[in-house]
C-alpha atoms as one frame of an Amber mdcrd trajectory, in Angstrom:
protein
 -51.900  -7.872 -23.645 -52.783  -4.659 -25.405 -50.378  -2.712 -27.549 -49.871
   0.191 -25.076 -48.774  -2.321 -22.470 -46.375  -3.921 -24.903 -44.487  -0.686
 -25.308 -44.143  -0.364 -21.560 -43.096  -3.980 -21.164 -40.516  -3.828 -23.903
 -39.055  -0.705 -22.421 -38.145  -2.604 -19.311 -35.862  -5.130 -20.946 -32.290
  -4.799 -19.783 -29.114  -6.408 -20.972 -26.643  -5.193 -18.357 -27.010  -7.714
 -15.585 -23.558  -7.571 -14.004 -20.877  -5.086 -13.154 -19.524  -4.102 -16.575
 -16.392  -5.665 -17.935 -13.906  -4.187 -20.358 -15.834  -3.057 -23.378 -13.515
  -4.402 -26.063 -15.083  -7.864 -25.720 -18.583  -8.917 -24.858 -17.421 -10.976
 -21.894 -19.706 -11.144 -18.886 -21.530  -7.921 -19.678 -23.659  -9.380 -22.461
 -26.925 -11.267 -21.935 -27.774 -14.773 -23.036 -31.406 -14.445 -21.888 -34.080
 -12.240 -23.481 -37.846 -11.786 -23.523 -39.928 -10.598 -26.501 -43.351  -8.995
 -26.097 -46.069  -8.249 -28.583 -48.451 -10.603 -30.303 -46.989 -13.428 -28.212
 -44.696 -13.664 -25.200 -41.402 -15.292 -26.140 -38.420 -16.254 -23.969 -35.121
 -16.885 -25.757 -31.677 -18.082 -24.676 -28.430 -19.229 -26.268 -28.005 -23.010
 -26.114 -25.109 -24.478 -24.124 -22.975 -27.563 -24.837 -23.406 -27.265 -28.617
 -20.713 -26.717 -31.275 -22.869 -23.855 -32.576 -24.299 -21.414 -30.031 -27.839
 -21.346 -31.405 -30.751 -19.210 -30.232 -33.592 -21.274 -28.746 -37.013 -19.811
 -27.957 -40.171 -20.734 -26.060 -43.539 -19.232 -27.019 -47.129 -19.888 -25.953
 -46.233 -23.048 -24.093 -44.112 -24.713 -26.741 -40.520 -24.790 -27.975 -39.707
 -23.249 -31.349 -37.132 -24.578 -33.815 -33.632 -23.056 -33.446 -33.215 -19.694
 -35.174 -30.545 -19.796 -37.911 -29.269 -23.161 -36.611 -25.942 -22.829 -38.455
 -25.058 -19.442 -36.892 -23.424 -18.838 -33.499 -24.448 -15.903 -31.326 -22.865
 -14.138 -28.396 -25.866 -12.258 -26.995 -29.602 -11.743 -27.411 -32.002  -8.929
 -26.520 -35.756  -8.541 -26.881 -38.248  -5.748 -27.406 -41.761  -5.229 -28.714
 -42.185  -7.839 -31.455 -38.422  -7.735 -31.971 -35.589 -10.101 -31.112 -31.979
  -9.224 -31.863 -28.862 -11.341 -31.710 -25.194 -10.350 -31.823 -23.251 -12.831
 -33.919 -20.131 -14.351 -32.435 -17.330 -11.803 -32.441 -19.714  -8.863 -32.378
 -19.278  -7.988 -36.051 -22.922  -8.400 -37.059 -26.337  -7.682 -35.560 -29.400
  -9.572 -36.791 -32.995  -8.810 -35.801 -36.266 -10.664 -36.313 -39.937  -9.716
 -36.204 -42.800 -11.884 -34.929 -42.516 -14.242 -37.897 -38.775 -14.561 -37.317
 -37.860 -13.143 -40.693 -34.202 -12.122 -40.260 -32.897  -8.657 -41.086 -29.258
  -7.662 -40.714 -29.034  -4.111 -39.370 -25.310  -3.958 -38.612 -22.229  -5.508
 -40.196 -18.788  -4.017 -39.641 -15.742  -6.180 -38.936 -13.655  -3.096 -38.097
 -15.960  -1.975 -35.267 -17.427  -4.940 -33.349 -20.413  -4.409 -31.093 -19.610
  -4.632 -27.401 -23.143  -4.550 -25.949 -26.778  -4.132 -26.967 -29.988  -2.963
 -25.324 -33.601  -2.748 -26.540 -36.315  -0.499 -25.129 -39.743  -0.455 -26.793
 -38.825  -0.297 -30.507 -35.465   1.410 -30.030 -32.318  -0.680 -30.355 -29.062
   0.744 -29.060 -25.581  -0.727 -29.094 -22.012   0.198 -28.284 -19.330  -0.422
 -30.886 -15.587  -0.429 -30.485 -14.318   1.897 -33.191 -10.663   1.406 -32.257
  -8.541  -1.286 -30.708  -8.828   0.566 -27.399 -11.893   1.107 -25.258 -13.693
   3.913 -27.111 -17.338   2.801 -27.249 -19.512   4.847 -29.573 -23.290   4.508
 -29.252 -25.474   3.861 -32.268 -29.247   3.434 -32.187 -31.883   2.159 -34.585
 -35.647   2.489 -34.631 -37.578  -0.743 -35.101 -40.995  -1.413 -36.643 -39.173
  -3.153 -39.499 -37.580   0.163 -40.494 -34.115   0.033 -38.962 -32.760   3.523
 -39.384 -29.361   4.022 -37.791 -28.689   7.113 -35.716 -25.202   7.749 -34.413
 -25.056   9.964 -31.363 -22.934  13.028 -31.850 -20.911  14.332 -28.939 -20.831
  12.645 -25.569 -21.080   9.386 -27.492 -18.305   7.396 -25.838 -19.924   5.337
 -23.118 -18.967   2.723 -20.599 -22.465   1.126 -20.705 -25.892   1.980 -22.139
 -29.464   0.922 -21.393 -32.817   1.622 -23.054 -36.233   2.176 -21.501 -39.657
   3.509 -22.368 -38.946   6.181 -24.937 -35.481   7.038 -23.686 -31.998   5.607
 -23.210 -29.133   6.385 -20.861 -25.436   5.669 -20.754 -22.452   6.232 -18.478
 -19.788   8.371 -20.149 -16.271   7.030 -20.410 -14.706  10.410 -19.651 -16.283
  11.298 -16.303 -18.574   8.419 -15.236 -21.615  10.707 -15.505 -25.052   9.640
 -16.769 -26.143  10.998 -20.152 -29.686  10.351 -21.470 -31.413  10.849 -24.800
 -34.802  10.169 -26.409 -37.985  11.413 -24.728 -36.868  14.918 -23.844 -38.816
  15.384 -20.611 -37.991  12.105 -18.924 -34.423  11.900 -20.260 -33.615  15.411
 -19.054 -35.172  14.675 -15.670 -33.247  11.429 -15.155 -29.980  12.962 -16.336
 -30.452  15.898 -13.993 -31.113  13.674 -10.977 -27.922  11.707 -11.651 -25.907
  14.879 -12.306 -23.775  14.656  -9.162 -23.155  10.901  -9.213 -20.176   8.995
 -10.555 -21.556   5.689 -11.814 -20.151   2.367 -12.971 -23.353   1.285 -14.740
 -26.941   2.308 -15.446 -30.179   0.345 -15.954 -33.373   1.903 -17.326 -36.923
   0.830 -16.468 -40.287   2.430 -17.259 -39.889   6.012 -16.049 -36.925   5.502
 -13.757 -33.351   4.266 -13.732 -31.001   2.578 -11.267 -27.283   1.961 -11.269
 -24.250   1.311  -9.136 -22.068   4.223  -8.144 -18.283   3.977  -7.911 -18.438
   3.018  -4.215 -20.698   0.052  -4.923 -24.061   1.416  -3.763 -27.250   1.178
  -5.807 -28.729   4.588  -6.664 -32.233   4.922  -8.171 -33.817   8.060  -9.637
 -37.014   8.982 -11.482 -40.663   8.156 -10.829 -41.389   6.305  -7.589 -45.110
   5.608  -7.899 -44.832   2.043  -6.621 -41.699   2.119  -4.484 -39.423   1.029
  -7.322 -36.726   3.404  -6.060 -36.835   2.107  -2.488 -33.832  -0.219  -2.554
 -33.930  -2.517   0.508 -30.641  -3.322   2.265 -28.047  -1.433   0.233 -24.513
  -1.894   1.470 -21.391  -1.565  -0.678 -21.391  -4.160  -3.476 -24.345  -5.960
  -1.966 -25.759  -6.529  -5.455 -24.148  -7.778  -8.643 -27.001  -7.382 -11.097
 -30.152  -5.360 -11.737 -33.302  -5.773 -13.824 -35.940  -3.033 -13.915 -39.582
  -3.405 -14.887 -42.181  -0.758 -15.587 -42.577  -0.097 -11.870 -40.584  -2.735
 -10.026 -36.914  -3.509  -9.585 -35.007  -6.736  -8.985 -31.392  -7.414  -8.103
 -29.066 -10.369  -7.599 -27.369 -10.477  -4.221 -23.613 -10.727  -4.594 -22.935
 -13.209  -1.790 -25.460 -15.960  -2.531 -26.809 -14.822  -5.920 -30.419 -15.013
  -4.793 -32.886 -12.436  -6.100 -34.600  -9.648  -4.181 -37.317  -7.428  -5.721
 -39.076  -4.257  -4.604 -41.796  -1.954  -5.869 -44.432  -3.075  -8.356 -48.206
  -2.857  -8.656 -50.078  -3.942  -5.552 -48.427  -5.243  -2.442 -46.566  -8.318
  -3.499 -44.136  -9.442  -6.066 -43.883 -13.240  -6.049 -40.208 -13.451  -5.265
 -40.762 -16.057  -2.550 -40.848 -18.472  -5.495 -37.099 -17.991  -5.853 -36.079
 -18.491  -2.222 -32.708 -20.237  -1.981 -32.260 -20.243  -5.785 -29.041 -18.736
  -7.154 -29.096 -16.919 -10.484 -26.563 -16.073 -13.158 -28.653 -13.324 -14.740
 -32.155 -11.836 -14.662 -34.312  -9.810 -17.061 -37.520  -7.966 -16.143 -40.827
  -7.630 -17.934 -43.685  -5.279 -17.142 -44.480  -6.936 -13.828 -42.540 -10.175
 -13.778 -38.946 -11.366 -13.958 -37.121 -14.257 -15.659 -33.818 -15.628 -14.426
 -31.121 -18.102 -15.451 -30.570 -20.584 -12.591 -26.957 -21.234 -11.618 -27.339
 -24.892 -10.647 -28.685 -26.255 -13.946 -28.754 -23.292 -16.376 -32.523 -23.537
 -16.783 -34.877 -20.538 -16.980 -37.608 -19.685 -14.487 -40.098 -16.813 -14.773
 -42.224 -15.524 -11.908 -44.286 -12.594 -10.727 -47.873 -11.346 -10.858 -47.683
 -10.629 -14.590 -46.448 -14.050 -15.688 -49.185 -15.665 -17.840 -50.703 -18.566
 -15.910 -52.325 -19.953 -19.044 -48.880 -21.201 -20.054 -47.380 -22.323 -16.783
 -48.119 -21.741 -13.146 -46.070 -18.966 -11.633 -42.560 -20.086 -10.867 -42.418
 -23.171 -13.119 -39.131 -23.746 -14.953 -39.473 -23.408 -18.728 -38.670 -26.521
 -20.825 -35.751 -24.880 -22.622 -32.450 -26.623 -23.195 -29.553 -25.777 -20.911
 -28.553 -22.147 -21.610 -25.151 -20.509 -21.630 -24.455 -18.345 -18.553 -22.416
 -15.999 -20.771 -21.047 -15.737 -24.318 -18.272 -18.047 -25.474 -15.265 -15.883
 -26.396 -11.566 -16.297 -27.210 -10.384 -13.123 -25.476  -8.561 -12.972 -22.133
 -10.930 -12.706 -19.153 -10.584  -9.708 -16.873 -11.598 -11.806 -13.883 -11.954
 -15.605 -13.810 -12.982 -18.186 -16.380 -16.367 -19.738 -15.689 -16.172 -23.326
 -14.359 -16.715 -26.011 -17.011 -16.386 -23.411 -19.746 -14.927 -25.896 -22.211
 -17.925 -28.190 -21.792 -20.484 -25.382 -21.912 -18.881 -23.892 -25.043 -18.206
 -27.323 -26.566 -14.562 -26.386 -27.069 -15.339 -23.141 -28.919 -13.851 -20.590
 -26.570 -14.557 -19.993 -22.888 -16.944 -18.000 -20.705 -15.642 -15.129 -18.613
 -17.125 -15.041 -15.139 -18.433 -11.585 -14.359 -16.542  -9.543 -11.800 -18.707
  -9.374  -8.677 -16.661  -6.349  -7.605 -14.864  -4.244 -10.239 -11.178  -5.006
 -10.484 -10.496  -1.284 -10.661 -12.442   1.846  -9.864 -13.495   3.743 -13.012
 -11.249   6.782 -13.367 -12.532  10.142 -12.205 -11.138  13.320 -13.664  -9.184
  14.945 -10.792  -9.369  18.686 -10.146  -6.768  20.784 -11.912  -3.993  21.582
  -9.404  -0.386  22.727  -9.601   2.194  20.407  -8.072   5.814  21.383  -7.581
   7.824  18.276  -8.387  11.380  17.319  -9.364  12.454  17.650 -12.972  12.247
  13.912 -13.615   8.716  14.156 -14.891   8.113  10.666 -16.254   8.760   8.746
 -13.025   6.707  11.306 -11.129   3.760  10.878 -13.444   3.903   7.152 -12.949
   4.235   7.609  -9.213   1.262   9.945  -9.067  -0.854   7.409 -10.963   0.135
   4.723  -8.533  -0.590   6.952  -5.572  -3.980   7.899  -7.015  -4.948   4.250
  -7.431  -3.613   3.445  -3.975  -5.555   6.342  -2.466  -8.799   5.327  -4.145
  -8.509   1.671  -3.197  -7.420   2.620   0.320 -10.381   4.950   0.673 -12.790
   2.194  -0.305 -11.133  -0.179   2.171 -11.184   2.458   4.883 -14.845   3.166
   4.240 -15.642  -0.549   4.427 -13.837  -0.697   7.758 -15.778   2.273   9.103
 -19.032   0.687   7.946 -18.096  -2.549   9.712 -17.368  -0.738  12.979 -20.554
   1.345  12.761 -22.617  -1.732  11.912 -21.030  -3.626  14.800 -21.868  -0.823
  17.208 -25.365  -0.425  15.841 -26.261  -4.092  16.082 -24.623  -4.570  19.452
 -22.734  -7.703  18.410 -19.364  -6.251  19.384 -20.100  -6.429  23.074 -22.842
  -9.032  23.179 -25.548  -6.468  23.998 -29.085  -7.743  24.507 -32.207  -5.620
  24.547 -35.115  -5.432  27.005 -37.742  -2.714  27.128 -41.008  -1.621  28.666
 -43.776  -0.334  26.441 -47.504   0.276  26.978 -48.096  -3.185  28.466 -45.716
  -4.820  30.988 -42.540  -6.244  29.482 -40.801  -9.504  30.364 -37.060  -9.370
  30.929 -36.423 -13.037  31.606 -37.189 -15.564  34.220 -35.054 -13.962  36.865
 -35.418 -10.389  35.711 -31.794  -9.686  36.527 -29.667  -7.292  34.541 -25.987
  -7.854  34.125 -24.495  -4.421  34.395 -20.999  -5.816  34.077 -21.723  -6.744
  30.475 -22.681  -3.242  29.459 -20.347  -1.909  26.781 -18.330   1.205  27.433
 -19.849   4.494  26.273 -19.265   5.413  22.665 -18.485   8.745  21.119 -21.685
  10.227  19.756 -19.705  12.443  17.438 -17.957   9.472  15.841 -21.184   7.545
  15.489 -22.985  10.539  14.027 -20.272  11.025  11.443 -20.253   7.313  10.656
 -24.013   7.116  10.318 -24.119  10.188   8.090 -21.394   8.717   5.900 -23.178
   5.392   5.623 -26.473   7.116   4.889 -24.894   9.270   2.200 -23.218   6.281
   0.607 -26.462   4.323   0.622 -28.326   7.073  -1.121 -25.427   8.124  -3.285
 -25.878  11.752  -2.318 -24.097  14.230  -0.155 -27.362  15.632   1.159 -29.245
  14.008   4.012 -32.422  15.892   3.122 -33.824  13.089   1.019 -37.366  11.828
   1.246 -36.376   8.174   1.358 -33.456   8.508   3.772 -33.069   9.395   7.434
 -32.482  13.086   8.033 -30.550  14.504  10.968 -32.495  17.127  12.924 -31.434
  19.660  15.519 -32.941  19.231  18.959 -34.193  22.813  18.956 -36.174  22.174
  15.751 -37.875  19.117  17.231 -38.637  20.961  20.462 -40.283  23.720  18.442
 -42.207  21.147  16.402 -43.767  19.673  19.567 -44.394  22.889  21.503 -41.456
  22.010  23.718 -42.662  18.416  24.139 -45.900  19.504  25.766 -48.378  17.025
  27.241 -50.930  18.144  24.660 -48.653  16.760  21.970 -48.003  13.437  23.689
 -49.572  10.548  21.772 -47.991   7.433  23.276 -44.813   5.602  24.258 -42.329
   3.400  22.468 -39.419   1.101  23.160 -37.228   3.764  24.719 -39.295   6.870
  25.281 -42.378   9.021  24.865 -43.917   9.754  21.456 -45.088  13.245  20.527
 -46.993  14.599  17.575 -45.240  17.471  15.822 -45.020  19.540  12.686 -41.509
  20.172  11.379 -40.297  23.235   9.522 -41.418  22.096   6.060 -44.971  21.461
   7.225 -44.822  17.678   7.497 -46.642  16.063  10.395 -44.404  13.601  12.194
 -44.267  11.446  15.298 -41.200  12.181  17.442 -40.003   9.569  19.924 -37.838
  11.046  22.668 -35.839   9.008  25.146 -36.819   9.750  28.719 -34.451  11.565
  31.060 -34.486  11.738  34.808 -34.250   9.413  37.774 -36.474   6.737  36.238
 -34.554   6.560  33.007 -32.932   3.300  31.973 -29.197   3.154  31.874 -27.730
   5.304  29.138 -26.392   2.294  27.249 -29.844   0.665  27.162 -31.278   3.868
  25.757 -28.471   3.982  23.212 -29.125   0.361  22.317 -32.810   0.876  21.538
 -32.014   4.054  19.613 -29.285   2.392  17.561 -31.448  -0.654  16.859 -34.352
   1.335  15.443 -32.068   3.627  13.470 -30.103   0.724  12.021 -33.110  -1.327
  10.982 -35.510   1.366   9.801 -32.846   3.215   7.800 -32.696   0.261   5.424
 -36.278  -1.060   5.542 -38.774   0.296   3.038 -42.180  -1.334   2.813 -45.748
  -0.143   2.637 -46.592  -1.946   5.869 -43.655  -0.763   7.950 -43.635   2.666
   9.584 -41.071   4.825   7.771 -38.273   6.554   9.638 -37.974  10.216   8.664
 -34.914  11.138  10.716 -33.188  11.320  14.066 -31.427  13.637  16.498 -28.334
  13.092  18.659 -27.285  15.985  20.877 -25.522  15.444  24.188 -27.653  12.828
  25.961 -30.747  13.497  23.870 -31.809  10.687  21.508 -34.852  11.246  19.305
 -36.332   9.365  16.357 -38.690  11.011  13.874 -41.299   8.875  12.067 -43.999
   9.574   9.547 -47.173  10.441  11.430 -49.840   7.734  11.630 -53.037   9.748
  11.720 -55.291   6.984  13.033 -53.054   5.836  15.854 -52.469   2.353  17.242
 -54.709  -0.642  16.683 -54.596  -1.227  20.449 -56.396   2.043  21.106 -59.184
   1.276  18.634 -59.746  -2.116  20.236 -59.238  -1.390  23.924 -59.251   2.335
  24.720 -62.014   3.220  27.174 -63.388   5.847  24.820 -63.771   3.280  22.060
 -64.902   0.200  23.982 -68.588   1.118  23.906 -68.542   2.465  20.366 -69.803
   0.412  17.453 -69.379   3.160  14.876 -65.564   2.977  14.609 -64.311   2.211
  11.134 -62.388  -0.778  12.492 -65.628  -2.296  13.767 -66.287  -4.313  10.641
 -64.994  -7.793   9.945 -63.703  -6.878   6.536 -61.663  -3.964   7.931 -60.252
  -6.078  10.753 -59.196  -8.801   8.335 -57.596  -6.172   6.103 -55.660  -4.754
   9.069 -54.440  -8.211  10.016 -53.350  -8.851   6.413 -51.478  -5.528   6.276
 -49.587  -6.346   9.467 -48.819  -9.889   8.268 -47.387  -8.541   5.039 -45.085
  -6.210   6.941 -43.826  -9.057   9.126 -43.442 -11.341   6.107 -41.182  -8.709
   4.554 -39.002  -8.710   7.667 -38.729 -12.507   7.702 -38.368 -13.282   3.991
 -37.160 -10.251   2.098 -35.099  -8.111   4.478 -31.381  -8.788   4.136 -30.454
 -10.188   6.556 -33.860 -11.416   7.830 -35.185  -9.668  10.933 -37.124 -10.967
  13.957 -39.220  -8.151  15.390 -39.589  -9.712  18.889 -42.425  -7.408  19.996
 -45.418  -7.923  17.729 -48.509  -6.568  19.517 -51.538  -4.423  18.760 -49.926
  -1.253  20.148 -47.092  -1.676  17.629 -49.495  -1.874  14.689 -50.288   1.681
  13.598 -52.898   2.960  11.140 -52.192   5.737   8.648 -54.631   8.250   7.195
 -55.931   5.635   4.742 -56.349   3.013   7.488 -53.428   1.017   6.151 -51.762
  -0.901   8.961 -48.003  -0.640   9.509 -45.699  -2.436  11.906 -43.651  -0.139
  14.158 -41.133  -0.083  17.029 -37.949  -1.978  16.197 -36.209  -1.325  19.503
 -36.093  -5.052  20.313 -35.518  -6.385  16.809 -32.685  -8.786  16.053 -31.208
 -10.280  12.921 -32.326 -13.852  12.404 -29.442 -16.361  12.730 -28.646 -18.145
   9.473 -28.502 -21.521  11.179 -28.492 -23.168  14.602 -24.718 -22.900  14.815
 -24.919 -19.111  14.510 -27.681 -18.846  17.102 -26.781 -17.068  20.329 -29.333
 -17.464  23.146 -30.685 -14.184  24.496 -32.794 -13.400  27.500 -36.431 -13.328
  26.536 -37.690  -9.888  25.574 -41.195  -8.919  24.631 -44.543  -8.007  26.146
 -46.700  -9.976  28.567 -49.461 -11.798  26.728 -47.701 -11.688  23.362 -44.354
 -13.299  24.088 -43.707 -16.737  22.611 -43.878 -19.318  25.470 -41.110 -21.355
  23.835 -38.869 -18.296  23.680 -39.704 -17.240  27.241 -39.144 -20.640  28.824
 -36.356 -22.117  26.677 -34.674 -19.039  25.168 -35.392 -20.485  21.715 -35.827
 -17.500  19.408 -36.927 -18.002  15.793 -39.131 -16.195  13.309 -41.981 -18.295
  14.717 -41.824 -16.103  17.839 -43.243 -13.241  15.754 -45.873 -15.655  14.423
 -47.069 -16.262  17.987 -47.329 -12.517  18.646 -49.344 -12.016  15.464 -51.605
 -14.906  16.477 -52.429 -13.066  19.703 -53.207  -9.917  17.690 -55.550 -11.936
  15.443 -57.373 -13.182  18.546 -57.626  -9.578  19.799 -59.204  -8.578  16.495
 -61.672 -11.477  16.676 -62.688 -11.095  20.317 -62.066  -7.445  21.112 -60.308
  -8.620  24.293 -56.877  -7.520  25.514 -53.997  -9.994  25.431 -54.432 -10.308
  29.203 -57.816  -9.339  30.679 -60.006 -10.001  33.714 -62.977 -12.279  33.343
 -65.631 -10.270  35.182 -67.008  -6.765  34.744 -66.010  -5.869  38.316 -62.708
  -7.685  38.268 -61.903 -11.348  38.487 -59.097 -13.665  37.588 -56.774 -12.546
  34.798 -56.846 -14.735  31.707 -55.017 -14.632  28.409 -56.932 -14.195  25.189
 -55.274 -17.410  23.986 -56.759 -19.448  26.849 -60.084 -17.683  26.347 -60.437
 -18.058  22.577 -58.653 -21.232  21.463 -60.932 -23.739  23.278 -64.012 -22.107
  21.732 -62.477 -22.192  18.250 -61.535 -25.848  18.657 -65.069 -26.663  19.840
 -66.657 -24.948  16.843 -68.189 -22.245  19.031 -66.516 -19.245  17.427 -69.612
 -17.046  17.548 -69.565 -17.122  21.369 -66.281 -15.225  21.559 -66.602 -12.755
  18.661 -66.468  -9.031  19.473 -70.081  -7.948  20.179 -69.345  -4.441  18.872
 -69.393  -5.871  15.357 -71.935  -8.605  15.790 -72.191 -11.920  13.964 -70.569
 -11.897  10.522 -72.807 -11.757   7.481 -73.090 -14.690   5.126 -70.312 -13.381
   2.898 -68.042 -12.779   5.920 -68.549 -15.840   8.112 -66.178 -18.141   6.234
 -63.481 -15.461   6.107 -63.761 -14.850   9.856 -63.645 -18.593  10.479 -60.479
 -18.908   8.397 -58.855 -16.104  10.414 -59.798 -17.902  13.622 -58.292 -21.203
  12.543 -55.163 -19.417  11.353 -54.833 -17.650  14.724 -55.291 -20.950  16.556
 -52.359 -22.469  14.641 -50.223 -19.362  15.225 -50.403 -19.722  19.011 -49.305
 -23.359  19.242 -46.943 -23.860  22.160 -44.151 -25.171  19.914 -42.799 -23.101
  17.071 -42.500 -26.084  14.729 -46.280 -26.438  14.790 -46.909 -22.834  13.761
 -47.324 -21.702  10.138 -44.836 -19.451   8.381 -45.650 -15.829   7.640 -46.062
 -16.720   3.972 -48.744 -19.266   4.924 -50.456 -16.706   7.150 -50.479 -14.063
   4.418 -51.980 -16.553   1.959 -54.771 -17.429   4.411 -55.555 -13.822   5.263
 -55.633 -12.880   1.589 -58.143 -15.640   1.038 -60.150 -14.616   4.091 -60.373
 -11.052   2.793 -61.451 -12.331  -0.627 -64.160 -14.447   1.020 -65.627 -11.289
   2.550 -66.316 -10.060  -0.984 -67.527 -13.415  -2.307 -70.733 -14.794  -0.878
 -70.187 -17.991  -2.846 -66.748 -18.612  -1.417 -66.182 -21.666   0.698 -63.333
 -22.702   2.918 -63.619 -26.186   1.509 -63.280 -24.918  -2.042 -59.567 -24.312
  -1.775 -56.558 -25.326   0.280 -55.910 -23.772   3.652 -52.209 -23.028   3.967
 -51.518 -24.173   7.491 -48.011 -25.558   7.139 -45.446 -25.950   9.885 -41.734
 -26.351   9.588
């Protein structure tokens, strides 16, 4: 790595991996895992089950001798060519350069350090200057010249974190974010957090994220790679954060698995960590390391992890590491299990509080209260009432969220969804609708207020006019944007209505989906159901290959959804529209472009299956639901039929089959067995469409004939090795450097459309194959036999 990169990498190192504890002791808020960048990548931890809590390090594929083997440490942090350790008790801070020559930069028994953070060459720490909770920040500059700088004014912080050229902290007095260092970026970040009350803050490259006092993650700053686009973000969903130069990772509170978002390119290799629980994580430039809960080992993964040392995702050969510092102080929450063994009898480990035991105080507005003369009891009573009110408000909000979520998802009344869109839609073997099961009508005013509240809490802002959040529009504005929903503006149809092209008041081009009204309209509750489903799912899904929801409108019986406009329309139209059938000049009429489109769509579906929380089954994957933006990037759309994937068979509730003729999973249609493999089947049909240019269901002759499915048409030819006979003639036979890629797509599609879901590959397997197929198009020397084909079934 070059030196400029090292500065960026080091700036991403974060210590604060949990909800902060009381600052008078290190407790669960300190880190026992660190990464050092510079002349060599080094991963360090504090050894468990030893009388002395030594620092152990791994570098360039080998273990290093313990650092100062006779000294115990509470916490470690890393930066560019710098490792620092807080000695047990917090009274001393030692730092080392690349040769591990120690230098003591802090030693004060009267003011122990409560936390430490390193960004680039800047080291910052909080120290407890009294026996209370006053935490003054002090910073040093590295490069072997450790010059202390005490912050003047605004220097009492709850937590601090350092990034690339700047640091931020949360003030004790008002829970506001205060930043220092690089003037431009620090002022910008501080300004964006100006109206937020925060419990913690984490700094990455040119951005920062933290948890506000209601438990929602809020991110501000640069968003070049989607590092601010937090996926599912409900109250206290996450218990830890680690920010890289342009990606973010978090630990889920319930199962302690890791989810990441943003980053260079499309993918961050977090599938490596599926079903692994973590105690803590720390981020590098474009990879993350984590301490595994089950065995206290360390695993590092991501596109930036150096493969010359270990393959991505391999556990490092370090000794068992401490999940937290061994202390003698009273724990605010619980003591970590087996603490005595882990600390070898020298203290115990405080388990971090997944949810704060108390809400950080907020300075109330100055008001005059007429009260009885007995002032002392009244003051105590008012404190109690304030705490009760705050806690009650949080509980009330959680209850509202639960009700809104229940209504959105339709689980309260057992709602099931069926729709008609572009091609004919299947509603089940008997086609009957059970009107008696329809839920009673809901108050649109209540739902609007609830959805606004949830949206505001997710974003941490009181304004709905936010680029990454759903906005609420007035019906009159959307009518004006579409020339009163004129036919000239009509561009298609979706799961519950007609789609129009429009330009809203700020000049943005959008696609507006309006539910149909009139005698042919579906029952109001069905319309509500599709509307609620799309709003619920798309409000929390952010991915390059999913169509982004801009906003919505609810007025009387009008239900409208506003999406970002996809300039190049639906894949279906490019493949099958009469105006395009005879054309060979379309940009999608190249094998490389078609493989790229299929890969884009697969990546969007993989996100739904593997990284959305909870996982989502789309249920209506088809070429008309794959849209192309101005850059010809494919995005999956239309979530009107989507459902959350059941966690296990016991949680599964059979539903009537819903989907589109030609794309629907035969196993789902005939047996009501719905799994993520149902989406795999739909994507397999789309792959066959891309290969053959045929519709999902088409007639065999030019002047009519028997209808046949593209599956029955294409699969026998692929199995017989006669692929060239069925390829779309508009493109022609693939060139030498494309033929093997096209063949790999064909074999992948054939496996996707197996009758039984257990025989189909996962979306991760499909993405891997399509990535390889696309690479083969650029490599005339590539060979399918030169590498593994990831056709794996569950």
